[in-house]
C-alpha positions in Angstrom: -76.0 23.1 -3.3 -77.6 22.6 -6.7 -75.0 24.8 -8.3 -72.1 22.7 -6.9 -73.8 19.5 -8.1 -74.2 20.9 -11.6 -70.5 21.8 -11.6 -69.5 18.3 -10.5 -72.1 16.4 -12.6 -72.0 18.4 -15.8 -73.7 15.7 -17.9 -73.8 17.8 -21.0 -70.0 18.4 -20.9 -69.3 14.8 -20.1 -71.5 13.5 -22.9 -69.6 15.6 -25.4 -66.2 14.1 -24.3 -67.4 10.4 -24.0 -65.5 9.2 -27.2 -62.3 10.7 -25.9 -62.7 9.2 -22.4 -63.4 5.8 -23.8 -60.4 6.0 -26.1 -58.0 6.9 -23.2 -59.5 4.2 -21.0 -59.0 1.6 -23.7 -55.4 2.6 -24.2 -54.7 2.5 -20.4 -56.4 -0.9 -20.1 -54.3 -2.4 -22.9 -51.1 -1.0 -21.3 -52.0 -2.4 -17.9 -52.7 -5.8 -19.4 -49.3 -5.8 -21.2 -47.5 -4.8 -18.0 -49.2 -7.5 -16.0 -48.6 -10.1 -18.7 -44.9 -9.4 -19.1 -44.4 -9.0 -15.4 -45.9 -12.4 -14.8 -43.8 -13.8 -17.6 -40.6 -12.4 -16.1 -41.5 -13.8 -12.7 -42.3 -17.2 -14.2 -38.9 -17.4 -16.0 -36.7 -15.7 -13.3 -34.2 -17.4 -11.2 -33.7 -15.1 -8.3 -31.8 -17.7 -6.3 -29.4 -18.5 -9.2 -30.2 -22.2 -9.1 -30.2 -22.5 -12.9 -26.5 -21.7 -13.1 -23.7 -24.1 -12.7 -24.6 -27.8 -12.3 -23.2 -30.6 -14.3 -23.6 -28.9 -17.6 -21.1 -26.2 -16.5 -18.3 -28.8 -16.1 -16.0 -28.7 -19.1 -16.3 -32.1 -20.7 -16.2 -33.9 -24.0 -19.8 -34.9 -23.5 -21.8 -32.0 -22.1 -23.7 -33.1 -19.0 -21.8 -36.3 -18.6 -18.2 -35.5 -17.4 -15.8 -38.2 -16.3 -14.2 -38.1 -12.9 -11.0 -36.9 -14.5 -12.8 -34.1 -16.2 -14.5 -33.1 -13.0 -11.2 -33.0 -11.1 -9.6 -31.0 -13.9 -12.4 -28.5 -13.9 -12.3 -28.2 -10.1 -8.5 -27.6 -10.2 -8.9 -24.9 -12.8 -11.6 -23.2 -10.8 -9.5 -23.3 -7.7 -6.6 -21.7 -9.4 -8.7 -19.1 -11.1 -10.2 -18.2 -7.7 -6.6 -17.7 -6.4 -5.7 -15.6 -9.4 -8.7 -13.4 -8.9 -7.9 -13.1 -5.1 -4.5 -11.8 -6.0 -5.8 -9.3 -8.5 -8.3 -7.9 -5.9 -5.3 -7.6 -3.6 -3.4 -5.6 -6.2 -6.3 -3.1 -6.4 -6.5 -2.8 -2.6 -2.8 -2.3 -2.2 -2.5 0.1 -5.1 -5.2 2.2 -3.5 -2.9 2.6 -0.6 -1.0 5.0 -2.8 -3.8 7.4 -2.4 -3.6 7.0 1.3 0.1 7.7 1.5 -0.3 10.7 -0.7 -3.1 12.2 1.5 -1.2 11.4 4.8 2.1 12.9 3.5 0.5 15.9 1.9 -1.7 16.7 4.9 1.3 16.5 7.2 3.3 19.0 5.0 2.8 22.7 4.5 0.4 24.0 1.8 3.1 25.6 -0.3 4.7 22.2 -1.0 1.4 20.2 -1.3 1.5 19.6 -5.1 5.2 18.7 -5.0 4.6 16.1 -2.2 1.6 14.7 -4.1 3.6 14.5 -7.3 6.4 12.5 -5.7 3.9 10.0 -4.4 2.2 9.8 -7.8 5.3 9.6 -10.0 7.3 7.1 -7.9 4.7 4.5 -8.9 5.3 5.1 -12.6 9.1 5.1 -12.2 9.1 2.1 -9.9 6.7 0.0 -11.9 8.7 0.1 -15.1 12.0 -0.4 -13.3 10.7 -3.3 -11.3 9.2 -4.9 -14.4 12.5 -4.6 -16.3 15.0 -5.6 -13.6 13.7 -5.8 -10.0 11.2 -8.6 -10.2 13.8 -11.0 -11.9 16.4 -10.3 -9.2 13.8 -10.9 -6.4 11.8 -13.8 -7.7 13.6 -15.1 -10.8 14.7 -18.2 -9.0 11.7 -18.7 -6.8 10.5 -22.0 -8.2 6.9 -23.3 -8.2 3.9 -21.4 -7.1 2.1 -23.4 -4.4 -1.1 -21.5 -5.1 -1.0 -22.1 -8.9 -0.1 -25.7 -9.8 1.3 -25.8 -13.3 3.8 -22.9 -12.9 6.7 -25.2 -11.8 9.0 -24.3 -14.7 8.4 -20.6 -15.0 10.5 -18.8 -12.4 13.2 -21.4 -12.2 16.4 -19.5 -13.0 19.6 -20.6 -11.3 20.1 -18.3 -8.4 23.3 -16.5 -7.8 24.8 -18.3 -4.8 27.8 -18.4 -2.5 27.8 -22.0 -1.3 24.3 -22.9 -0.2 23.3 -19.2 0.2 21.3 -17.6 -2.6 21.6 -13.8 -3.1 19.7 -12.9 -6.4 17.4 -14.4 -8.9 18.3 -14.6 -12.6 15.2 -15.1 -14.7 12.4 -12.7 -15.8 14.2 -9.6 -16.9 11.8 -7.4 -19.0 9.2 -9.8 -17.7 7.3 -11.7 -20.4 9.2 -10.1 -23.3 12.4 -12.1 -23.9 11.0 -15.5 -24.7 12.1 -17.0 -21.4 8.7 -18.6 -20.5 7.5 -15.8 -18.2 4.8 -14.6 -20.6 2.2 -16.4 -18.4 -1.0 -15.5 -16.5 0.3 -16.8 -13.2 3.6 -14.9 -13.5 1.8 -11.7 -14.4 -0.6 -12.0 -11.5 2.3 -12.6 -9.1 4.3 -9.7 -10.6 1.5 -7.3 -10.2 1.0 -8.3 -6.6 4.7 -7.9 -5.8 5.0 -4.7 -7.8 2.6 -2.8 -5.6 4.5 -4.0 -2.5 7.7 -2.5 -4.0 5.9 0.7 -4.6 4.8 1.0 -1.0 8.5 0.8 0.1 9.4 3.5 -2.4 6.6 5.9 -1.5 7.5 5.8 2.3 10.7 7.7 1.5 8.9 10.6 -0.1 7.4 11.6 3.2 10.6 11.5 5.2 12.4 13.7 2.6 9.4 16.0 1.9 9.5 19.8 1.4 13.2 20.2 0.4 13.9 17.3 -2.1 14.5 18.4 -5.7 12.2 16.6 -8.1 14.9 15.9 -10.6 16.9 14.2 -7.8 13.9 12.2 -6.7 13.5 10.4 -10.0 16.8 8.4 -9.9 16.0 7.3 -6.4 12.8 5.6 -7.6 14.9 3.5 -10.0 17.6 2.7 -7.4 15.0 1.4 -5.0 13.1 -0.6 -7.5 16.0 -2.3 -9.3 18.4 -2.9 -6.4 17.7 -2.2 -2.8 14.2 -3.5 -2.5 14.4 -6.6 -4.7 17.7 -7.9 -3.4 16.6 -7.8 0.3 13.2 -9.1 -0.8 14.9 -12.0 -2.5 16.8 -12.8 0.7 13.5 -13.1 2.6 10.8 -14.0 0.1 12.6 -15.4 -2.9 14.4 -18.4 -1.3 17.5 -16.3 -0.4 20.0 -16.8 2.4 18.0 -15.2 5.1 15.0 -17.5 4.4 17.2 -20.6 4.6 18.8 -19.8 7.9 16.4 -22.4 9.3 17.0 -25.2 6.8 20.7 -24.5 6.5 21.7 -23.5 10.1 18.8 -24.5 12.3 17.6 -21.1 13.2 13.8 -21.6 13.5 12.1 -21.4 10.1 14.7 -19.0 8.9 13.8 -15.3 8.6 10.0 -15.0 8.5 8.2 -11.9 7.4 4.7 -12.7 6.3 3.7 -9.5 4.5 6.6 -7.1 4.8 7.4 -5.4 8.1 11.1 -5.6 7.1 10.9 -6.3 3.3 8.6 -3.3 2.7 8.4 -1.0 5.7 11.8 -1.2 7.3 13.5 -1.0 3.8 11.4 2.2 3.2 11.8 3.6 6.7 15.6 3.3 6.9 15.9 4.6 3.4 14.0 7.7 4.6 16.4 8.1 7.5 19.4 8.0 5.2 17.8 10.6 2.8 16.7 12.9 5.6 20.1 12.9 7.1 21.8 13.7 3.8 19.3 16.4 2.9 19.4 18.1 6.3 16.5 19.7 8.1 14.0 22.1 6.6 14.7 25.7 7.0 13.6 26.9 10.4 13.2 23.4 11.8 15.8 23.8 14.5 16.9 26.8 16.5 20.6 27.7 16.8 20.8 25.7 20.1 19.3 22.6 18.4 15.8 23.0 19.8 13.2 21.6 17.4 10.5 24.0 16.1 7.1 22.6 15.1 6.3 23.1 11.4 2.6 22.0 11.4 1.0 20.2 8.5 -1.6 22.2 6.6 -4.5 19.7 6.6 -5.0 17.2 9.4 -8.4 15.9 8.1 -6.7 15.0 4.9 -4.1 13.0 6.8 -6.8 11.2 8.7 -8.7 10.4 5.5 -5.4 9.0 4.1 -5.0 6.8 7.2 -8.5 5.4 6.8 -7.7 4.5 3.2 -4.4 2.9 4.3 -6.3 0.8 6.8 -8.7 -0.4 4.1 -5.8 -1.2 1.8 -3.9 -3.0 4.6 -6.6 -5.7 4.8 -5.4 -6.7 1.3 -1.8 -6.0 2.0 -1.7 -8.5 4.9 -4.7 -10.7 4.3 -4.1 -11.4 0.6 -0.4 -12.2 1.2 -1.6 -15.8 1.7 -1.6 -15.6 -2.1 -4.6 -17.9 -2.1 -8.3 -17.6 -1.3 -8.1 -21.3 -0.5 -5.9 -20.5 2.5 -8.5 -19.6 5.0 -6.0 -18.1 7.4 -6.6 -14.8 5.7 -9.6 -14.1 7.9 -7.4 -14.4 11.0 -4.8 -12.2 9.4 -7.2 -9.4 8.7 -8.7 -9.6 12.2 -5.2 -9.4 13.7 -4.3 -6.5 11.4 -7.4 -4.5 12.5 -6.8 -5.2 16.2 -3.2 -4.1 16.1 -4.0 -0.9 14.2 -6.7 0.1 16.6 -4.5 -0.7 19.7 -1.6 1.4 18.2 -3.9 4.4 17.6 -5.2 4.4 21.2 -1.9 3.8 23.0 -0.2 6.6 21.0 -3.2 9.0 21.5 -3.4 8.4 25.3 0.4 8.7 25.7 0.6 12.1 24.1 -2.6 13.1 25.9 -0.9 12.3 29.1 2.5 13.9 28.2 1.3 17.1 26.4 -2.3 17.5 27.5 -4.0 17.0 24.2 -4.9 13.9 22.1 -2.7 15.0 19.1 -4.4 13.8 15.9 -1.1 13.4 14.1 0.2 11.1 16.7 -3.1 9.1 16.7 -2.6 8.7 13.0 1.0 7.6 13.3 0.0 5.3 16.2 -2.5 3.4 14.0 0.0 3.2 11.2 2.7 2.0 13.6 0.4 -0.8 14.8 -0.3 -1.8 11.2 3.4 -1.9 10.3 4.3 -3.9 13.4 1.7 -6.6 12.8 2.5 -7.0 9.1 5.3 -9.6 9.7 3.6 -11.6 12.5 -0.1 -11.2 11.4 -0.4 -14.8 10.2 1.4 -16.4 13.2 0.0 -14.8 16.3 -3.2 -14.8 18.3 -5.6 -11.9 18.5 -4.6 -11.0 22.0 -0.9 -10.9 20.9 -1.9 -8.6 18.0 -3.4 -6.2 20.5 -0.2 -6.3 22.6 1.9 -5.7 19.5 -0.2 -2.8 18.5 -0.1 -1.2 22.0 3.7 -1.5 22.1 3.9 -0.1 18.6 1.9 3.0 19.5 4.1 3.8 22.4 7.2 3.1 20.4 6.3 5.5 17.6 5.8 8.3 20.0 9.2 7.7 21.7 10.9 7.2 18.4 9.5 10.5 16.9 10.8 12.4 19.9 14.2 10.6 19.8 14.7 11.1 16.1 13.9 14.8 16.3 15.4 15.8 19.6 18.4 13.5 19.9 19.4 12.6 16.3 18.4 16.1 15.0 16.8 14.5 11.9 13.9 16.3 10.3 11.2 13.7 9.3 8.1 15.7 8.4 5.7 12.7 8.5 7.3 10.3 11.0 8.3 7.8 8.3 11.4 6.7 10.1 9.5 6.0 13.3 6.4 4.5 11.8 8.0 2.3 9.1 11.6 1.8 10.1 11.4 1.4 13.8 8.1 -0.4 13.9 9.1 -2.5 10.9 12.0 -3.7 12.9 9.8 -4.2 16.0 7.3 -6.3 13.9 10.1 -8.7 13.0 11.1 -9.1 16.7 7.4 -9.5 17.7 7.1 -12.5 15.4 10.1 -14.0 17.1 8.4 -13.6 20.4 4.7 -14.2 19.9 4.4 -16.8 17.0 2.3 -19.5 18.5 3.0 -22.5 16.2 -0.5 -22.9 14.7 0.4 -21.8 11.2 3.4 -22.0 8.8 4.1 -25.7 8.7 6.8 -26.2 6.0 7.6 -22.5 5.9 11.0 -22.1 4.2 11.3 -25.8 4.1 11.1 -26.4 7.9 8.5 -28.8 9.3 6.1 -27.7 12.0 4.4 -24.3 12.6 6.4 -21.1 13.2 6.9 -20.6 16.9 8.5 -17.7 18.8 10.4 -17.5 22.0 7.2 -17.5 24.2 6.2 -20.7 22.5 9.4 -22.6 22.8 11.7 -21.6 19.9 14.3 -19.1 20.8 16.2 -19.7 17.6 13.3 -18.1 15.6 14.0 -14.9 17.6 17.7 -15.1 16.7 16.8 -15.3 13.0 14.5 -12.3 13.3 17.2 -10.3 15.0 19.6 -11.1 12.2 17.0 -9.8 9.7 16.7 -6.5 11.6 20.4 -6.0 11.6 20.7 -6.9 7.9 17.8 -4.7 6.7 19.1 -1.7 8.6 22.6 -2.2 7.2 21.4 -2.9 3.7 18.8 -0.2 3.2 20.3 2.6 5.3 23.8 1.9 4.2 23.1 1.7 0.4 20.8 4.7 0.4 23.1 6.8 2.5 25.9 6.1 0.0 23.5 6.7 -2.9 22.2 10.0 -1.7 25.7 11.2 -0.7 27.1 10.4 -4.2 24.0 11.9 -5.9 24.2 15.0 -3.8 27.9 15.5 -4.8 27.2 14.9 -8.5 23.7 16.4 -9.0 22.6 18.1 -5.8 19.5 16.7 -4.2 18.3 19.6 -2.1 16.2 22.5 -3.4 17.6 26.0 -3.1 16.9 28.0 0.0 14.8 30.5 -2.0 12.8 27.7 -3.6 12.1 26.2 -0.2 11.0 29.5 1.2 8.7 30.2 -1.8 7.4 26.7 -1.8 8.2 23.8 -4.2 4.8 24.0 -5.8 5.5 27.2 -7.9 9.2 26.8 -8.1 9.5 23.1 -9.0 6.1 22.1 -10.2 5.0 25.4 -11.8 1.5 25.0 -10.3 -0.1 25.8 -7.0 -2.0 23.3 -5.0 -4.2 26.0 -3.6 -4.2 29.0 -6.0 -7.0 30.7 -4.1 -4.6 31.2 -1.2 -2.1 33.3 -3.1 -4.0 34.7 -6.1 -6.1 32.7 -8.5 -4.6 33.9 -11.8 -2.7 31.4 -14.0 1.1 31.5 -14.0 2.3 34.6 -15.7 -1.0 36.4 -15.1 -1.0 37.3 -11.4 -1.0 33.8 -9.9 2.4 34.2 -8.2 2.5 37.9 -7.5 2.4 37.4 -3.7 5.1 34.7 -3.5 8.7 35.5 -2.7 10.2 33.6 -5.6 13.9 33.0 -5.7 16.2 34.5 -8.3 16.5 31.2 -10.2 12.7 31.4 -10.9 12.3 35.1 -11.5 11.0 34.4 -15.0 7.9 32.9 -13.4 7.0 36.2 -11.8 4.3 38.2 -13.5 5.6 41.2 -15.4 5.6 44.3 -13.4 5.6 42.6 -10.0 8.2 43.4 -7.4 10.8 40.9 -6.4 
């Protein structure tokens, strides 16, 4: 016991180290005092509730702290408009992020040997479309729009004289090479609106890449992006959203509020879906898709989890796609719109899943994915005008419709659509327009397209609104399918739009892209050093084969 005490209380040792101990204690005491001092000072000067910000001194005024009523009103108006601008730009980010969702869905639903090619078409269509739409498409769609209700002060910006036949407008005329020709469009409000509309256009274009996947030559894909962005999309978009003849069917001919499509069931999704149908028909089916007797053969996608992740991203982006189509944070209807969007997507997922579970014995994940997307597409037009229960009904019908449509397109039309783009976007885009004509309840949309009172469908007393919506369905099918079918036919005759049989067999990744999405699966060496030795390359690409390998 005494030995232990001596070890613990070694007074001789401690006495020799006393100066050092006192020095360290003094330093630590000083540091502790400084920490406490500055901590208390920070707490004393902090404003954790933010109450020091804003106030009367934040109002822009000639005399700081003493603004006049006019100065207060002006500052309030500027703040309101700035909030709407920011609202739009956040929407741009959400909708642009949908590009990643489409890429993941389409790539996951396709086979691995084409994965890089499918991803590349989704990626590059944005670059092509953005420039083409900036140069020509936006002016044709919105160059004669008039004032922005959400941004007072923009009255004289997009005021070109529309191309008309009688009282019916068909194309805008102002804003070509937007902001660059001294026409007054070099303006923050115009640029915010352009960005928002540009990502909508890109959504329509990227739908087509899925329906034509796995056999579309990349060199032929590029002109399509221009064609969609400068003609097909903006002209139909002008007819519905830019004050065109479909929008004025109500004011001019008494058909409800004219054609109403809140966020793009027809303008975006049906245009893209029916373009995909035209392209898939001209391209023909993938090798091995149909037996000699016409029986379809499943060509499973290589990564279902990837497709599901893409769908989750699309749902996230769709909240901006639909909700921010109010164009204004000050229009509080956006919360109803987002709720309706979510409900319809969920209902579509479940109805499609349970239907295929009943029919085929398994809850097919790919159909659950397309069911959710179908519900989202169908609610996009009516989302602002219907009740939550109606959104659920619309979603349930859309989920059933997409399953039936996929079967019909494949087994009856003999059209090969690898991702279901025609059924999800074309068929359900059309259904969404009809649903608005049925379920719109009249609580929103007063003054829409220059017609007084809220938008009402057949079930709420306005059969003429349904007539307008049916006209839109017929027009969008004729316009998008007809023009794209002619375009692809001519392009195929002049250029050839389908990859060679040998390239398709080998995969469009090595033959068209020169890279492999998954090099580990076929040899990890770089091209020319063993990376393609296992692939059956066609004769047109024999130069890619490593030296010494067999054909």
